[in-house]
MARBA-3410 file (N, C-alpha, C, O; in Angstrom, 1 decimal):
188
0.9,-1.2,0.0,0.0,0.0,0.0,0.9,1.2,0.0,1.8,1.3,0.8 ~ 0.6,2.2,-0.9,1.4,3.4,-1.0,1.0,4.3,0.2,-0.1,4.2,0.8 ~ 1.8,5.3,0.4,1.5,6.3,1.5,0.5,7.3,1.0,0.5,7.6,-0.2 ~ -0.4,7.7,1.8,-1.4,8.7,1.4,-0.8,10.1,1.1,0.1,10.5,1.7 ~ -1.4,10.7,0.0,-1.0,12.1,-0.3,-2.0,13.0,0.3,-3.1,13.2,-0.2
-1.7,13.5,1.5,-2.6,14.3,2.3,-2.9,15.7,1.7,-1.9,16.4,1.3 ~ -4.1,16.1,1.6,-4.5,17.4,1.0,-5.0,18.3,2.1,-4.6,19.5,2.0 ~ -5.7,17.8,3.1,-6.3,18.7,4.1,-6.4,18.0,5.4,-7.1,16.9,5.4 ~ -5.8,18.5,6.4,-5.9,17.9,7.8,-7.1,18.5,8.6,-7.3,19.7,8.6 ~ -7.8,17.6,9.2,-8.8,17.9,10.2,-8.3,17.6,11.6,-7.0,17.6,11.8
-9.2,17.4,12.5,-8.8,17.1,13.9,-8.2,15.7,14.0,-7.2,15.4,14.6 ~ -9.0,14.7,13.5,-8.6,13.3,13.6,-8.5,12.7,12.3,-7.9,11.6,12.1 ~ -9.0,13.3,11.2,-9.0,12.8,9.9,-8.3,13.7,8.9,-8.1,14.9,9.2 ~ -8.0,13.2,7.7,-7.5,14.1,6.7,-8.2,13.6,5.3,-8.6,12.5,5.2 ~ -8.2,14.5,4.4,-8.6,14.2,3.0,-7.3,14.0,2.2,-6.4,14.8,2.4
-7.3,12.9,1.5,-6.1,12.6,0.7,-6.5,12.3,-0.8,-7.7,12.1,-1.0 ~ -5.6,12.2,-1.7,-5.8,11.8,-3.0,-6.2,10.3,-3.0,-5.6,9.6,-2.3 ~ -7.2,9.9,-3.8,-7.4,8.5,-4.0,-6.2,7.8,-4.6,-5.5,8.4,-5.4 ~ -6.0,6.5,-4.2,-4.8,5.8,-4.7,-5.3,4.6,-5.5,-6.1,3.8,-5.1 ~ -4.7,4.4,-6.7,-5.0,3.3,-7.5,-4.8,1.9,-6.8,-5.6,1.0,-7.0
-3.7,1.8,-6.0,-3.4,0.6,-5.4,-4.4,0.2,-4.2,-4.5,-0.9,-3.7 ~ -5.3,1.2,-3.9,-6.3,1.0,-2.8,-7.6,0.6,-3.5,-8.6,0.3,-2.7 ~ -7.7,0.6,-4.8,-8.9,0.3,-5.5,-9.6,-1.0,-5.0,-10.8,-1.0,-4.8 ~ -8.9,-2.1,-4.7,-9.5,-3.3,-4.2,-10.2,-3.1,-2.9,-11.3,-3.6,-2.6 ~ -9.6,-2.2,-2.0,-10.2,-1.9,-0.7,-11.5,-1.1,-0.9,-12.5,-1.4,-0.3
-11.4,-0.1,-1.8,-12.6,0.8,-2.1,-13.7,-0.1,-2.6,-14.9,0.0,-2.2 ~ -13.4,-1.0,-3.5,-14.4,-1.9,-4.1,-15.0,-2.8,-3.0,-16.2,-3.0,-3.0 ~ -14.2,-3.3,-2.0,-14.8,-4.1,-1.0,-15.8,-3.2,-0.1,-16.8,-3.7,0.3 ~ -15.4,-2.0,0.2,-16.2,-1.1,1.0,-17.6,-0.9,0.3,-18.6,-0.9,0.9 ~ -17.5,-0.6,-1.0,-18.7,-0.3,-1.8,-19.6,-1.5,-2.0,-20.8,-1.3,-2.2
-19.1,-2.7,-1.9,-19.9,-3.9,-2.0,-20.3,-4.5,-0.7,-20.9,-5.6,-0.7 ~ -20.0,-3.9,0.4,-20.4,-4.4,1.7,-22.0,-4.3,1.7,-22.5,-3.3,1.3 ~ -22.7,-5.3,2.2,-24.1,-5.3,2.2,-24.7,-4.0,2.9,-25.8,-3.6,2.4 ~ -24.1,-3.5,3.9,-24.6,-2.3,4.6,-24.5,-1.1,3.7,-25.3,-0.2,3.7 ~ -23.4,-1.0,2.9,-23.2,0.1,1.9,-24.3,0.0,0.9,-24.9,1.0,0.5
-24.5,-1.2,0.3,-25.5,-1.4,-0.7,-26.9,-1.0,-0.1,-27.7,-0.4,-0.8 ~ -27.2,-1.4,1.1,-28.4,-1.1,1.7,-28.6,0.4,1.9,-29.6,1.0,1.5 ~ -27.5,1.1,2.3,-27.6,2.5,2.6,-27.8,3.3,1.3,-28.4,4.4,1.3 ~ -27.3,2.8,0.2,-27.4,3.5,-1.1,-28.8,3.1,-1.8,-29.2,3.8,-2.8 ~ -29.4,2.1,-1.2,-30.7,1.7,-1.9,-30.4,0.9,-3.1,-31.3,0.7,-3.9
-29.2,0.4,-3.3,-28.8,-0.5,-4.4,-29.4,-1.9,-4.2,-29.8,-2.2,-3.1 ~ -29.4,-2.7,-5.2,-29.8,-4.0,-5.1,-28.7,-5.0,-5.4,-28.7,-6.2,-4.9 ~ -27.6,-4.6,-6.1,-26.6,-5.5,-6.6,-25.2,-5.0,-6.3,-25.0,-3.8,-6.3 ~ -24.3,-5.9,-6.1,-22.9,-5.5,-6.0,-22.4,-5.1,-7.4,-23.0,-5.5,-8.4 ~ -21.3,-4.4,-7.4,-20.6,-4.0,-8.7,-19.4,-4.9,-8.9,-18.7,-5.2,-8.0
-19.3,-5.4,-10.2,-18.2,-6.3,-10.5,-16.9,-5.5,-10.4,-16.8,-4.3,-10.6 ~ -15.8,-6.3,-10.2,-14.5,-5.7,-10.2,-14.1,-5.0,-11.5,-13.6,-3.9,-11.5 ~ -14.5,-5.6,-12.6,-14.2,-5.0,-14.0,-14.9,-3.7,-14.1,-14.3,-2.7,-14.7 ~ -16.1,-3.6,-13.7,-16.9,-2.3,-13.8,-16.2,-1.2,-12.9,-16.0,-0.1,-13.4 ~ -15.9,-1.6,-11.7,-15.2,-0.6,-10.8,-13.9,-0.2,-11.3,-13.6,1.0,-11.2
-13.1,-1.1,-11.7,-11.7,-0.7,-12.2,-11.8,0.2,-13.5,-11.1,1.2,-13.5 ~ -12.7,-0.1,-14.4,-12.9,0.8,-15.5,-13.5,2.1,-15.1,-13.1,3.2,-15.7 ~ -14.3,2.1,-14.1,-14.9,3.4,-13.6,-13.8,4.3,-13.0,-13.9,5.5,-13.2 ~ -12.9,3.7,-12.3,-11.8,4.5,-11.7,-11.0,5.2,-12.8,-10.7,6.4,-12.6 ~ -10.7,4.5,-13.9,-9.9,5.1,-14.9,-10.7,6.3,-15.6,-10.1,7.3,-15.9
-12.0,6.2,-15.7,-12.8,7.3,-16.3,-12.9,8.4,-15.3,-12.9,9.6,-15.7 ~ -13.1,8.1,-14.0,-13.3,9.1,-13.0,-12.1,10.0,-12.7,-12.2,11.2,-12.4 ~ -10.9,9.4,-12.7,-9.8,10.1,-12.1,-9.4,11.3,-13.0,-8.7,12.2,-12.4 ~ -9.7,11.4,-14.2,-9.4,12.6,-15.0,-10.6,13.5,-15.2,-10.6,14.5,-16.0 ~ -11.7,13.2,-14.5,-13.0,14.0,-14.7,-13.1,15.1,-13.6,-13.3,14.8,-12.4
-13.0,16.3,-14.0,-13.0,17.4,-13.0,-14.4,17.5,-12.4,-14.5,18.2,-11.3 ~ -15.4,16.9,-12.9,-16.7,17.0,-12.3,-16.9,15.9,-11.3,-18.0,15.8,-10.7 ~ -16.0,15.0,-11.1,-16.1,13.9,-10.1,-14.9,13.9,-9.2,-13.9,13.2,-9.5 ~ -14.9,14.7,-8.2,-13.8,14.8,-7.3,-13.9,13.8,-6.1,-14.9,13.9,-5.4 ~ -12.9,13.0,-6.0,-12.9,12.0,-4.9,-11.8,12.3,-3.9,-10.7,12.8,-4.3
-12.1,12.0,-2.7,-11.1,12.1,-1.6,-11.0,10.9,-0.8,-12.1,10.3,-0.5 ~ -9.8,10.4,-0.5,-9.7,9.3,0.4,-9.7,9.9,1.8,-9.0,10.9,2.1 ~ -10.4,9.3,2.7,-10.5,9.7,4.1,-9.5,8.9,4.9,-9.6,7.7,4.9 ~ -8.5,9.5,5.6,-7.4,8.9,6.3,-7.4,9.3,7.7,-7.6,10.5,8.0 ~ -7.2,8.3,8.6,-7.1,8.6,10.0,-5.7,9.2,10.2,-4.7,8.6,9.8
-5.6,10.3,10.9,-4.3,11.0,11.1,-3.3,10.3,12.0,-2.1,10.2,11.7 ~ -3.8,9.6,13.0,-2.8,9.1,14.0,-2.1,7.9,13.5,-0.9,7.6,13.9 ~ -2.6,7.1,12.5,-2.0,5.9,12.0,-1.9,5.8,10.5,-1.4,4.9,9.9 ~ -2.5,6.8,9.8,-2.5,6.8,8.3,-3.4,5.8,7.7,-3.3,5.5,6.5 ~ -4.3,5.1,8.5,-5.2,4.1,7.9,-6.3,4.7,7.1,-7.0,5.7,7.6
-6.5,4.3,5.8,-7.6,4.8,5.0,-8.9,4.2,5.6,-9.0,3.0,5.9 ~ -10.0,5.0,5.7,-11.2,4.4,6.3,-12.4,4.9,5.5,-13.5,4.6,5.9 ~ -12.2,5.5,4.3,-13.4,5.8,3.5,-13.1,6.7,2.4,-11.9,7.1,2.1 ~ -14.1,7.0,1.6,-14.0,7.9,0.5,-15.2,9.0,0.6,-16.3,8.6,1.0 ~ -14.9,10.2,0.2,-16.0,11.1,-0.1,-15.9,11.6,-1.5,-14.8,11.6,-2.1
-17.0,12.0,-2.1,-17.0,12.3,-3.5,-17.9,13.6,-3.6,-18.9,13.7,-3.0 ~ -17.5,14.5,-4.5,-18.3,15.6,-4.9,-18.5,15.5,-6.4,-17.6,15.5,-7.2 ~ -19.8,15.2,-6.8,-20.2,15.2,-8.2,-20.6,16.6,-8.5,-21.7,17.0,-8.3 ~ -19.7,17.3,-9.2,-19.8,18.8,-9.4,-20.6,19.1,-10.6,-20.4,18.6,-11.7 ~ -21.5,20.1,-10.5,-22.2,20.7,-11.6,-21.5,22.0,-11.8,-21.7,23.0,-11.1
-20.6,22.1,-12.8,-19.8,23.3,-13.0,-20.6,24.5,-13.5,-20.2,25.7,-13.3 ~ -21.8,24.3,-14.0,-22.6,25.4,-14.5,-23.3,26.1,-13.3,-23.4,27.4,-13.3 ~ -23.8,25.4,-12.3,-24.5,26.0,-11.2,-23.6,26.1,-10.0,-24.0,26.7,-9.0 ~ -22.4,25.6,-10.1,-21.4,25.7,-8.9,-22.0,25.0,-7.7,-21.9,25.5,-6.6 ~ -22.6,23.8,-7.9,-23.1,23.0,-6.8,-22.5,21.6,-7.0,-21.9,21.3,-8.0
-22.7,20.7,-6.0,-22.3,19.4,-6.1,-23.1,18.5,-5.2,-23.7,18.9,-4.2 ~ -23.2,17.2,-5.7,-23.8,16.2,-4.8,-22.7,15.5,-4.0,-21.6,15.2,-4.6 ~ -22.9,15.3,-2.8,-22.0,14.7,-1.8,-22.3,13.2,-1.7,-23.5,12.8,-1.5 ~ -21.3,12.4,-1.7,-21.4,10.9,-1.5,-20.3,10.5,-0.5,-19.2,11.0,-0.6 ~ -20.6,9.6,0.4,-19.6,9.1,1.3,-19.7,7.6,1.4,-20.8,7.0,1.4
-18.6,6.9,1.5,-18.5,5.5,1.8,-17.5,5.3,2.9,-16.3,5.8,2.8 ~ -17.9,4.7,4.0,-16.9,4.4,5.1,-16.7,2.9,5.1,-17.6,2.1,4.8 ~ -15.5,2.5,5.5,-15.2,1.1,5.7,-16.1,0.5,6.7,-16.4,1.2,7.7 ~ -16.7,-0.7,6.5,-17.7,-1.2,7.5,-17.2,-1.2,8.9,-18.0,-0.9,9.8 ~ -15.9,-1.6,9.2,-15.4,-1.6,10.5,-15.2,-0.3,11.1,-14.9,-0.2,12.3
-15.3,0.8,10.4,-15.0,2.2,10.9,-16.3,3.0,11.1,-16.3,4.1,11.5 ~ -17.5,2.4,10.8,-18.7,3.0,11.0,-19.1,3.1,12.5,-18.7,2.3,13.3 ~ -19.9,4.1,12.8,-20.3,4.3,14.2,-19.3,4.9,15.1,-19.5,4.9,16.3 ~ -18.3,5.5,14.6,-17.2,6.1,15.4,-17.1,7.6,15.3,-16.2,8.2,15.8 ~ -18.1,8.2,14.6,-18.1,9.7,14.4,-17.3,10.1,13.2,-17.2,11.4,13.0
-16.7,9.3,12.4,-15.9,9.7,11.3,-16.7,10.3,10.2,-16.2,11.2,9.5 ~ -17.9,9.9,10.0,-18.7,10.5,8.9,-18.9,12.0,9.0,-18.8,12.7,8.0 ~ -19.1,12.4,10.2,-19.3,13.9,10.5,-18.1,14.7,10.1,-18.1,15.6,9.3 ~ -16.9,14.2,10.6,-15.7,15.0,10.3,-15.3,14.8,8.8,-14.9,15.8,8.2 ~ -15.5,13.7,8.2,-15.2,13.5,6.8,-16.1,14.4,5.9,-15.7,15.0,5.0
-17.4,14.5,6.3,-18.3,15.4,5.6,-17.9,16.9,5.8,-18.0,17.6,4.8 ~ -17.6,17.2,7.0,-17.2,18.6,7.3,-15.9,19.0,6.5,-15.9,20.1,5.9 ~ -14.9,18.1,6.4,-13.7,18.4,5.7,-14.0,18.6,4.2,-13.5,19.4,3.5 ~ -14.9,17.7,3.7,-15.3,17.8,2.3,-16.1,19.1,2.0,-15.8,19.7,0.9 ~ -17.0,19.5,2.9,-17.7,20.7,2.7,-16.7,21.9,2.8,-16.8,22.8,2.0
-15.8,21.8,3.7,-14.7,22.9,3.8,-14.0,23.1,2.5,-13.8,24.2,2.0 ~ -13.6,22.0,1.9,-12.9,22.0,0.6,-13.8,22.6,-0.5,-13.4,23.5,-1.2 ~ -15.1,22.1,-0.5,-16.0,22.5,-1.5,-16.3,24.0,-1.5,-16.3,24.7,-2.5 ~ -16.4,24.6,-0.3,-16.8,26.0,-0.1,-15.5,26.9,-0.2,-15.6,28.0,-0.8 ~ -14.4,26.5,0.4,-13.3,27.4,0.5,-12.2,27.2,-0.5,-11.3,28.1,-0.7
-12.2,26.1,-1.2,-11.2,25.9,-2.3,-11.9,25.7,-3.7,-11.4,26.3,-4.7 ~ -12.9,25.0,-3.8,-13.6,24.8,-5.0,-14.6,25.9,-5.3,-15.1,26.0,-6.4 ~ -14.9,26.7,-4.3,-15.8,27.8,-4.5,-17.2,27.4,-5.0,-17.8,28.1,-5.8 ~ -17.7,26.3,-4.4,-19.1,25.9,-4.7,-20.1,26.7,-3.8,-19.7,27.1,-2.7 ~ -21.3,26.9,-4.3,-22.3,27.7,-3.6,-23.1,26.8,-2.7,-23.5,27.2,-1.6
-23.3,25.5,-3.1,-24.2,24.6,-2.4,-23.8,23.2,-2.6,-23.3,22.9,-3.7 ~ -23.8,22.4,-1.6,-23.6,20.9,-1.7,-24.8,20.2,-1.2,-25.3,20.6,-0.1 ~ -25.3,19.2,-1.9,-26.5,18.5,-1.4,-26.2,17.0,-1.4,-25.2,16.5,-2.0 ~ -27.1,16.3,-0.8,-27.0,14.8,-0.7,-28.4,14.2,-0.6,-29.4,14.9,-0.3 ~ -28.5,12.9,-0.9,-29.7,12.2,-0.6,-29.4,11.1,0.4,-28.3,10.5,0.3
-30.3,10.8,1.3,-30.1,9.8,2.3,-31.4,9.1,2.5,-32.5,9.8,2.6 ~ -31.4,7.8,2.6,-32.7,7.1,2.9,-33.2,7.4,4.3,-32.4,7.4,5.3 ~ -34.4,7.7,4.4,-35.0,8.1,5.7,-34.7,7.2,6.9,-34.4,7.7,8.0 ~ -34.7,5.9,6.7,-34.4,5.0,7.9,-33.0,5.1,8.3,-32.7,4.6,9.4 ~ -32.1,5.7,7.6,-30.7,5.8,8.0,-30.5,6.9,8.9,-29.9,8.0,8.6
-31.0,6.7,10.2,-30.9,7.8,11.2,-29.5,8.2,11.6,-29.2,9.4,11.8 ~ -28.6,7.2,11.6,-27.2,7.6,11.9,-26.6,8.5,10.8,-25.9,9.5,11.1 ~ -26.9,8.2,9.6,-26.4,9.1,8.5,-27.0,10.5,8.6,-26.3,11.5,8.4 ~ -28.3,10.6,8.8,-29.0,11.9,8.9,-28.4,12.7,10.0,-28.1,13.9,9.8 ~ -28.1,12.1,11.1,-27.5,12.7,12.3,-26.1,13.2,12.0,-25.8,14.4,12.3
-25.3,12.4,11.4,-23.9,12.8,11.0,-23.9,13.9,10.0,-23.1,14.9,10.2 ~ -24.8,13.9,9.0,-24.8,15.0,8.1,-25.3,16.3,8.7,-24.8,17.4,8.4 ~ -26.3,16.2,9.6,-26.7,17.5,10.3,-25.6,18.1,11.1,-25.4,19.3,11.1 ~ -24.8,17.2,11.8,-23.7,17.7,12.6,-22.6,18.3,11.7,-21.9,19.2,12.2 ~ -22.5,17.9,10.5,-21.5,18.4,9.6,-21.9,19.7,8.9,-21.1,20.5,8.4
-23.2,20.0,9.0,-23.7,21.3,8.5,-24.8,21.2,7.4,-25.2,22.2,6.9 ~ -25.2,20.0,7.1,-26.3,19.8,6.1,-27.6,20.1,6.8,-27.8,19.8,8.0 ~ -28.6,20.6,6.1,-29.9,20.8,6.6,-31.0,20.2,5.7,-30.8,20.0,4.5 ~ -32.1,19.7,6.3,-33.1,19.1,5.5,-33.7,20.1,4.5,-33.9,21.3,4.8 ~ -33.9,19.7,3.2,-34.4,20.6,2.2,-35.5,20.0,1.3,-36.0,20.7,0.5
-35.7,18.7,1.5,-36.8,18.1,0.7,-36.9,16.6,0.9,-36.2,16.0,1.7 ~ -37.8,16.0,0.1,-38.0,14.6,0.2,-38.5,14.0,-1.1,-39.3,14.7,-1.8 ~ -38.0,12.9,-1.5,-38.4,12.2,-2.7,-39.2,11.0,-2.1,-38.6,10.0,-1.6 ~ -40.5,11.0,-2.3,-41.4,10.0,-1.7,-41.2,8.7,-2.3,-41.4,8.5,-3.5 ~ -40.9,7.7,-1.5,-40.8,6.3,-1.8,-39.9,6.0,-3.0,-40.2,5.2,-3.9
-38.8,6.8,-3.1,-37.9,6.7,-4.2,-36.7,5.7,-3.9,-35.9,5.4,-4.8 ~ -36.6,5.2,-2.7,-35.6,4.3,-2.3,-36.1,3.0,-1.7,-37.3,2.9,-1.5 ~ -35.2,2.1,-1.4,-35.6,0.9,-0.8,-34.7,0.7,0.5,-33.5,0.9,0.5 ~ -35.3,0.2,1.5,-34.6,-0.2,2.8,-35.2,-1.5,3.2,-36.3,-1.7,3.6 ~ -34.3,-2.5,3.2,-34.7,-3.9,3.6,-35.9,-4.4,2.8,-36.8,-5.0,3.4
-35.9,-4.1,1.5,-37.0,-4.6,0.6,-38.3,-3.8,0.6,-39.2,-4.1,-0.1 ~ -38.3,-2.7,1.4,-39.5,-1.8,1.4,-39.3,-0.5,0.9,-38.2,0.1,1.1 ~ -40.2,0.1,0.1,-40.0,1.4,-0.4,-40.0,2.5,0.7,-40.8,2.4,1.7 ~ -39.0,3.4,0.7,-38.9,4.4,1.7,-38.6,5.8,1.0,-38.2,5.8,-0.2 ~ -38.8,6.8,1.7,-38.5,8.2,1.2,-37.0,8.4,1.2,-36.3,7.9,2.1
-36.5,9.2,0.3,-35.1,9.7,0.3,-35.2,11.1,0.8,-36.0,11.9,0.2 ~ -34.4,11.5,1.8,-34.4,12.8,2.2,-33.3,13.6,1.5,-32.2,13.0,1.2 ~ -33.6,14.8,1.1,-32.6,15.7,0.4,-32.1,16.6,1.5,-32.9,17.3,2.2 ~ -30.8,16.8,1.6,-30.2,17.7,2.6,-29.2,18.5,1.8,-28.6,18.1,0.8 ~ -29.1,19.8,2.2,-28.1,20.6,1.5,-27.3,21.5,2.6,-27.8,21.7,3.7
-26.2,22.0,2.1,-25.4,22.9,2.9,-25.0,24.1,2.0,-24.7,23.9,0.8 ~ -25.1,25.3,2.6,-24.7,26.5,1.8,-23.4,27.0,2.4,-23.0,26.9,3.6 ~ -22.6,27.6,1.5,-21.3,28.2,1.9,-21.4,29.1,3.0,-20.6,29.1,4.0 ~ -22.4,30.0,3.0,-22.5,31.0,4.0,-23.0,30.5,5.4,-22.9,31.2,6.4 ~ -23.5,29.3,5.4,-23.9,28.6,6.6,-22.9,27.6,7.2,-23.1,26.9,8.2
-21.7,27.5,6.5,-20.8,26.5,6.9,-20.3,26.7,8.3,-19.9,27.8,8.7 ~ -20.5,25.7,9.2,-20.1,25.9,10.6,-18.6,25.8,10.8,-18.0,24.9,10.3 ~ -18.0,26.8,11.4,-16.5,26.8,11.6,-16.1,25.8,12.6,-17.0,25.2,13.2 ~ -14.9,25.6,12.9,-13.8,26.3,12.2,-13.4,25.7,10.9,-13.7,24.5,10.6 ~ -12.7,26.4,10.0,-12.3,25.9,8.7,-10.9,25.4,8.7,-10.0,26.1,9.1
-10.8,24.1,8.3,-9.4,23.5,8.2,-8.6,24.2,7.1,-7.4,24.3,7.2 ~ -9.3,24.6,6.1,-8.7,25.3,4.9,-8.1,26.7,5.4,-6.9,27.0,5.2 ~ -8.9,27.4,6.2,-8.5,28.7,6.7,-7.3,28.5,7.6,-6.3,29.3,7.6 ~ -7.4,27.5,8.5,-6.3,27.2,9.4,-5.0,26.9,8.7,-3.9,27.3,9.1 ~ -5.1,26.1,7.6,-3.9,25.8,6.8,-3.3,27.0,6.2,-2.1,27.1,6.1
-4.1,27.9,5.7,-3.6,29.1,5.0,-2.9,30.0,6.0,-2.0,30.7,5.7 ~ -3.5,30.1,7.2,-2.9,31.0,8.3,-1.6,30.5,8.8,-0.9,31.3,9.4 ~ -1.2,29.2,8.6,0.0,28.7,9.2,1.2,29.2,8.4,2.4,28.9,8.7
END
């Protein structure tokens, strides 16, 4: 495993460049049954599709990926993604955490760091996400990171085989809760 290329340090986590040699680990995280459940997917993704997708995505300025790394030991524990709409200066936020790292508060810090990057470096106006309503832990983590409820897509997702609502949440640059890791890095 190569060393992470750190882009932005937080309190306990950092955002780093995604690494090609980590692709098998990313693929395993994405195909964990709880990840599939959380996204409302029904099927795992084949290795061939994931590997080909990585090659297409890494040169795409509208698909910005960050590896989430724990600072104290350098262990990668997730990915965050900004699917950028360059015309409206907005992005959809997506997060995947390693199954063994869930429930430890990492989603909130990873989301905050990604929002910090989005607002203070990428100069986006708004970042939004969709989360299945039964995913109470996800909703709570996103709210702590600065996302606010903004809408609902009725019965557009599935949770354990049953149709459920998807909640839409968004965050605005002017409402970003401080402190900013970007500002702190610039001031050093």
